[in-house]
C-alpha positions as CSV (number, residue, x, y, z in Angstrom):
1,M,-205.4,-29.4,22.2
2,F,-205.5,-25.9,21.6
3,Y,-207.9,-23.3,20.1
4,R,-207.0,-20.7,17.6
5,P,-209.7,-18.0,17.5
6,A,-208.6,-16.8,14.0
7,A,-209.3,-20.3,12.7
8,G,-212.2,-20.9,14.9
9,S,-211.4,-24.6,15.9
10,W,-209.6,-26.8,18.2
11,R,-206.7,-28.8,17.0
12,T,-204.7,-31.7,18.6
13,A,-201.3,-30.1,19.9
14,A,-199.7,-33.6,20.9
15,Q,-200.3,-37.2,22.1
16,S,-198.3,-39.2,24.5
17,P,-198.9,-41.9,27.0
18,H,-197.1,-39.6,29.3
19,R,-198.1,-36.1,30.4
20,S,-194.9,-34.1,30.5
21,P,-193.9,-34.5,26.9
22,V,-197.3,-33.2,26.1
23,L,-197.2,-30.3,28.4
24,Y,-193.6,-29.5,26.8
25,A,-195.2,-29.6,23.4
26,L,-198.3,-27.5,24.4
27,G,-196.0,-24.8,25.9
28,E,-193.8,-24.5,22.8
29,M,-196.6,-24.4,20.4
30,T,-198.3,-21.7,22.6
31,R,-194.9,-19.6,22.7
32,A,-194.7,-19.8,19.0
33,V,-198.1,-19.0,18.2
34,R,-198.3,-16.0,20.7
35,A,-194.9,-14.9,19.4
36,R,-196.3,-14.3,16.1
37,G,-198.8,-12.2,17.8
38,D,-201.9,-14.5,17.8
39,E,-203.9,-15.5,21.1
40,V,-204.4,-19.3,21.7
41,T,-206.3,-21.2,24.4
42,V,-205.2,-24.2,25.6
43,A,-206.9,-27.4,27.0
44,L,-205.3,-30.7,28.3
45,W,-207.4,-33.6,28.0
46,G,-206.5,-37.1,29.1
47,P,-207.9,-40.5,30.5
48,K,-209.1,-40.6,34.1
49,D,-211.2,-43.3,35.5
50,G,-211.9,-44.9,32.1
51,A,-213.1,-41.9,30.8
52,W,-211.8,-38.6,29.0
53,H,-211.3,-35.7,31.3
54,R,-210.1,-31.8,31.1
55,F,-207.2,-31.2,33.2
56,D,-205.6,-27.9,34.2
57,T,-208.4,-25.4,33.0
58,P,-206.2,-22.2,32.8
59,P,-207.7,-19.4,34.5
60,Q,-208.4,-16.1,32.9
61,K,-205.8,-13.7,33.7
62,T,-205.8,-9.8,33.2
63,P,-202.5,-8.4,32.0
64,V,-200.8,-5.8,34.1
65,H,-198.8,-3.0,32.3
66,R,-195.3,-2.5,33.7
67,P,-193.3,0.4,32.5
68,D,-190.3,-0.6,30.4
69,P,-186.6,-0.2,32.2
70,E,-184.3,2.2,30.6
71,P,-180.9,0.5,29.2
72,S,-177.8,0.9,30.8
73,P,-175.9,4.1,29.5
74,G,-172.5,2.1,29.6
75,E,-173.2,-0.7,27.3
76,P,-173.6,-0.9,23.5
77,A,-177.0,-1.4,22.6
78,T,-176.7,-4.3,20.4
79,L,-174.6,-6.2,23.0
80,A,-177.1,-5.3,26.0
81,E,-179.8,-6.6,23.8
82,R,-178.2,-9.8,23.1
83,M,-177.0,-10.3,26.8
84,T,-180.8,-9.5,27.9
85,G,-182.1,-12.3,25.1
86,R,-179.7,-14.7,26.6
87,R,-181.0,-14.3,30.0
88,H,-184.4,-14.3,29.1
89,Q,-183.7,-17.8,27.2
90,V,-182.0,-19.1,30.5
91,L,-184.9,-18.2,32.8
92,M,-187.7,-19.4,30.2
93,A,-185.6,-23.0,30.0
94,G,-185.8,-22.8,33.9
95,L,-189.5,-22.3,33.9
96,T,-189.9,-25.1,31.4
97,K,-187.7,-27.7,33.4
98,A,-189.7,-26.6,36.5
99,G,-192.9,-27.6,34.6
100,L,-194.3,-24.5,33.7
101,Y,-195.0,-24.8,30.0
102,D,-198.1,-22.6,29.1
103,L,-197.1,-19.1,30.2
104,S,-199.4,-16.4,29.5
105,P,-198.1,-12.8,27.9
106,E,-197.9,-11.5,31.5
107,D,-195.7,-14.2,32.4
108,D,-193.4,-13.4,29.6
109,T,-193.0,-9.8,30.4
110,T,-192.4,-10.8,34.3
111,V,-189.6,-12.9,32.7
112,Q,-188.3,-10.2,30.3
113,A,-188.2,-7.8,33.2
114,L,-186.3,-10.1,35.3
115,A,-183.9,-10.6,32.5
116,E,-183.3,-6.9,32.1
117,R,-182.7,-6.5,35.9
118,L,-180.7,-9.3,36.9
119,D,-177.0,-9.9,36.1
120,E,-175.9,-13.2,34.3
121,A,-174.9,-15.0,37.7
122,A,-178.3,-14.4,39.3
123,V,-180.2,-15.6,36.3
124,R,-178.3,-18.6,36.5
125,R,-178.9,-19.1,40.2
126,V,-182.6,-18.4,39.7
127,A,-182.6,-21.1,36.7
128,H,-180.6,-23.7,38.9
129,W,-183.5,-23.3,41.6
130,L,-186.4,-23.7,39.1
131,T,-184.5,-26.8,37.3
132,T,-184.1,-28.2,41.2
133,A,-187.8,-27.6,42.0
134,G,-188.8,-29.4,38.5
135,G,-186.7,-32.5,39.2
136,A,-188.1,-32.8,42.7
137,R,-191.7,-33.2,41.4
């Protein structure tokens, strides 16, 4: 379930007999809501010992401000932005494969910083590690 303060109510996000599709749906919905600039609170409920139980209560995180890195002087701005966006997408996919679905804005800022600082090969390697770690669970 997720709670949107603007609406003032809890809403069912996804239902499945398996946990991982629900986590994936929660993560995607959270990213979509945050991309629009809204804030959302997520709660994962499921059966445990014959009753409903709340799982994985997210801890409150305090955002940390990081200065924006300067773009490389030798690349055209649009190409650099596109490649950074691609590296960001690869890292986010790796985190999803590792089972990290509900990322905070601070996490997204950290992924963006990694995408801006690492080259394509390093990003692919990190995404591979995350995917491998997710498959080992």
